[in-house]
N, C-alpha and C positions, 0 to 999 in steps of 0.2 A: 375172122370171128373164131374163137378159140374154141375147139371139141371138146367134151365130154366124153369118158370113155364107158360111162353107165357104172351103176350104184354094184359093190362089191357082194359078194355071202360074208355073212359073217357080223361078227359082233357090231361092224363099224355100219351098219343099218340101226342102232339103236334108234327110237321114233321120240320126238320131242312134240310136246303136247301142244295143241290150239285150243280155244275155245270154239264153238260152232259159229258165233256170232263175229268172229274173225274172217271167216270166207262170207258168212252171208250179207253184212253189216258193213266193217270196215274196209275189206280189200277192194267193193268195188268206188269208196272213196278218194283212195293212194291216186292222184294223179301224178305223181314223182318218183323216180324209179331210186332217187338215194333215200328218200325217206322211207319205201317199202323195205331196201335192204334194211336199215338202222332197226325197222322195226320187226323183223324178222329175227335179227341179231340179237334183238333184248328178249325175245321169246327164249329163245336158242339159250343164249346166257345165264338168264336168270333161272333158269329152269335145272342148271347144275349148280346155282349158288345153295346156299342151306340157311336155315332160319325161318321163323314168322315173317319178319316182315323183309321181302329180297329186295334190293335196289344194286343200281349198276353207277359208279362212278364216271363223270365226265371223262379222267383218266383213263378207265379202263376201257373206253371206248376207243380212245385215240390210241391207244397202247396195244389195239388188234392190228396185226398186219393183215390180215386177209378182209378185215371189212376196210380198213383205209385203203387196199389195193380198189375193193370193191365202189368207194367214194370215188376216186380217179378213173374208173371205166364208169362211172353214171355223168360226171361231167371232168372229162378229158383238159377243160379250160380254167379250171380251176383247183388251187392246193385241198391235197385231201380233207385236212384239218379244218378249212373253210366250208367246204361242203358237209363235212359232217355235221358241225356244228349249225349247219343252218338247216339240214335236215331233222336234225334234233329238236329246234325251235318249232319245225314245220310238225312234229307229230306231237307235240305239246299245245300248238294250238289246233290242232287237230281234234286232241283230246284223247290221245291213242295211250300220251306218257304221261306224267307227274312229274314236277321237277320243284325240287325246292334246295335253297342253299344253305347249309349250316357252317357256323363260323371254327372256325380251326385254329390252333397258334398259328401256322405256316399262311392262312388266308380264309377267306372262304371258299367251300367246296360245294360245286352242285350233285345232289343225288335225283335219279330218275326210277319211277316205280311205275307199273304197267298199273292205268286207271283202271283199278278193280275193288272191291269192296275194303281187303286187307290193304290196297296200294294208300286207298284214301283215308283210312284209319292210321296208318303210319306217317301221312303228313301233317294229321290233325293233331297227333300224340307229338311228333316233334315239334310245332307248332305250341302246345300247350306245355312242353318241357318235359312231357311224361313218359319218353322214350327218346333214347340215345343212343346210335350205332356205334356198339362200343368196338365194331371190328371196324373203323372207317380209318384207323391210322393202319392196320396191316397192309404189308404188302399185295399190291394189287394181283389177281390172280383168278384165272378162270378154272372151276376144279376140272380135274381130268373126266371124261366120259364114265361112266359107271353102269352097271346094271339097272335097268329101270324096276318101278318095283310090280310092274305087271308080268314080268319078266319073272322075277323072283317070287310072287305069288303062285306061276304055274308052274315051276319047277320045284318049292316046295309044298305046294299044299295042293293044287287042283288047278284043272280048267277053267278060264275064263267065261263066265254067263255075264249077261248084257247088264246084269243089276249088280253083278261084283266088279266089272269096271267103274260102271258108275260111283259105286262105293269107294274104290281106290281113288277115284277121281277126286272126288270130296273130300277124302283123307289128305289128298295132297297138297290140299288150301287148309286145310286144320291143322297138320300137324308137321313137324318139319321131316322128311324124306326119312333121314337115319331114326327116328323111332320107329316109322312105318318097318323100316327094316326089322328092327328089332322085336318090335312084337309078332312077325312073323317067325322068326327065332325062335322067340317064346313059346311060341304055338306048337313049332315042331319039335322042341324039346320036352315039352309036356304031354307030348302026344294028343294035342286038340287043334290037330287040323283042319281049321275052319274059321269062316271070317267071322262070327257072332265072338269066337274069343278073342281073337284079334282087336276087333271091336271094343273090348271089354277092357283090353291090356291100355287101351289109349285112352281111352277115359279115364282111365284109373291115373295115369300119368298125370292126364291135366288136371286132376281134382284133386289128387294129394301130394304132387311134385313126382320127378323122377328119380330114385337113389341109385346107387352103383348095380345094382341086381337088375335083372331085366325085368323081374317078378317079385315083389315081397308079399305072400301070404297069399292065401285063396283069392281067385279071379270072379266075380260072378256075372255069369254072361246073360243073365236077365235083369236087366237097369232100368227097364221101363223104356217107356217111348217118348221121354222127353228127357235131355240131357244139358244140362246149362241152358235152358231155355230154348234149344233148338230139338226141331222136330227127328226122330228119326226115320230114313226113307223107306227101309221094309225092315223085315223082323225075317233073319235065315234058318230056317230048321236045326 
């Protein structure tokens, strides 16, 4: 048995977000070690991706040496690639992941999404021809670890309350991470260090489109309890 030396101090401890239902509902169902490792890898890797619809290519799973070693440990009697594809199939059959093939010049490519509202929307739009991942032909890359938005908020705006943490978690689902980071930066530059201002900046970019400047013109923080049909969770003073 290999021994783990413990978690170090510092930035290497940046967390990866998991929905509560992962632990309460999904985890008790998973009865295969390779499937569990693939599922955990998916959440970690997609957390580092950017864009509204986040996905992983089959080739990205196969290109990760650490994951392949995990497949070898999970099933020493099988080739890692075979174990990996079987684990992915189990995750899709269980409903954890969604898989869709897209046609490329070089052949079909499998894309994997987590089975969330955004993942399901991505599949529907792919099938309807309403969305196509332009980055599909870019080189395979998992982005290097970066400070998460919770840490950025704490350093630049203030301490995290449960409501602020929930708001940031929701914002991660609705906006690209770089938008949230830039909206926090805009709040600092405008000396309006509060969540209501950051939220207003994000909504303005969503509604009007985002230009080259962080904030163009005055931003109203009192823009109602409903934006694009979505209720505001809370109103912060």
